[in-house]
C-alpha positions in Angstrom: 116.0 73.6 115.4 112.7 73.0 113.7 111.8 74.2 110.3 108.4 75.0 108.9 107.1 73.1 105.9 107.7 74.6 102.5 104.8 76.6 100.8 103.5 75.0 97.8 104.7 76.5 94.5 101.4 77.8 93.6 101.3 79.9 96.8 104.6 81.4 96.2 103.4 82.2 92.8 100.6 84.3 94.0 102.6 86.1 96.5 104.9 87.3 93.7 101.9 88.4 91.5 100.2 90.2 94.6 103.7 92.0 95.2 103.9 93.0 91.6 100.4 94.3 91.7 101.0 96.3 94.9 104.2 97.8 93.3 102.3 98.9 90.2 99.8 100.4 92.1 102.2 102.2 94.2 104.1 103.4 90.9 100.8 104.7 89.4 100.0 106.7 92.8 103.5 108.1 93.2 103.2 111.1 90.7 100.0 112.2 92.3 101.4 112.0 95.8 104.5 114.0 94.7 102.2 116.8 93.4 100.4 116.8 96.8 103.7 117.3 98.6 104.6 119.9 96.3 101.3 121.8 96.7 101.6 121.3 100.5 105.0 122.8 100.4 103.9 125.9 98.7 101.7 126.8 101.6 104.4 126.6 104.3 105.4 130.3 104.2 102.5 131.2 106.5 103.0 128.3 109.0 102.4 129.1 112.7 104.2 126.5 114.7 101.7 126.8 117.6 98.9 125.3 115.2 101.4 122.7 114.0 101.9 121.4 117.5 98.0 121.4 117.9 97.6 119.3 114.9 100.4 116.8 115.6 98.9 116.6 119.1 95.4 115.7 117.7 96.7 113.1 115.2 98.6 111.4 118.2 95.3 111.4 120.2 93.4 110.1 117.3 96.0 107.3 116.7 96.1 106.4 120.6 92.1 106.4 120.6 92.3 104.0 117.6 94.8 101.7 119.4 92.6 101.6 122.6 89.5 100.6 120.6 91.5 98.0 118.8 93.0 96.7 122.0 89.4 96.5 123.6 88.1 94.7 120.6 91.0 92.1 120.7 90.8 91.8 124.5 88.4 89.1 124.4 90.9 86.6 123.0 94.1 88.1 122.0 96.7 89.7 124.4 98.8 92.1 122.3 100.9 94.7 123.8 99.9 98.3 123.4 103.1 99.1 121.3 102.3 96.2 119.0 98.6 97.4 118.4 99.8 101.0 118.0 102.4 99.9 115.3 99.7 98.0 113.6 97.1 100.9 113.7 99.8 103.3 112.5 100.9 101.1 109.6 97.4 100.2 108.6 96.6 104.1 108.5 99.6 104.5 106.3 98.6 101.7 104.0 95.0 103.2 103.8 96.3 106.7 102.7 98.7 105.4 100.0 97.1 102.4 98.4 94.3 102.5 95.9 91.1 101.3 97.7 93.2 102.2 100.8 90.8 101.5 103.6 89.9 98.0 102.4 93.6 97.2 101.7 94.5 98.7 105.2 91.9 96.8 106.9 92.6 93.6 105.1 96.3 93.8 106.0 95.5 94.8 109.5 93.3 91.7 110.1 95.9 89.5 108.6 98.5 90.9 111.1 96.1 90.3 114.1 95.5 86.7 113.0 99.2 86.1 112.5 99.6 87.2 116.1 96.9 85.0 117.5 93.6 86.9 117.3 90.8 84.5 116.4 88.2 85.0 113.6 85.4 85.2 116.3 86.7 88.6 117.9 85.3 91.9 117.1 81.8 93.2 116.1 79.6 91.0 114.0 
């Protein structure tokens, strides 16, 4: 059994600082998100299930299309399964919706995850 080398103490400290910052940002955002949920729930009395199905299908198509594009861009060097890329696209979309500076945060997280799975820095558009 092999073990990976221990991280330097300074890197571990930054990880805790980053985690604390993310938690603080999420705590600041939570009251606004709760208000959004309450406002959306107030509009549910006129809900038409057929349109809900159309909306859910459209969202699924959008996520599948994003996954297809990501796989095409990664196809030059990294071979990732559809399920893996779909999960990363879905999670990145969630991060982008919840966190402050969401698209930047979600995109940075997604790039880190692709690199962790073997995608090189030379992939994608320049």
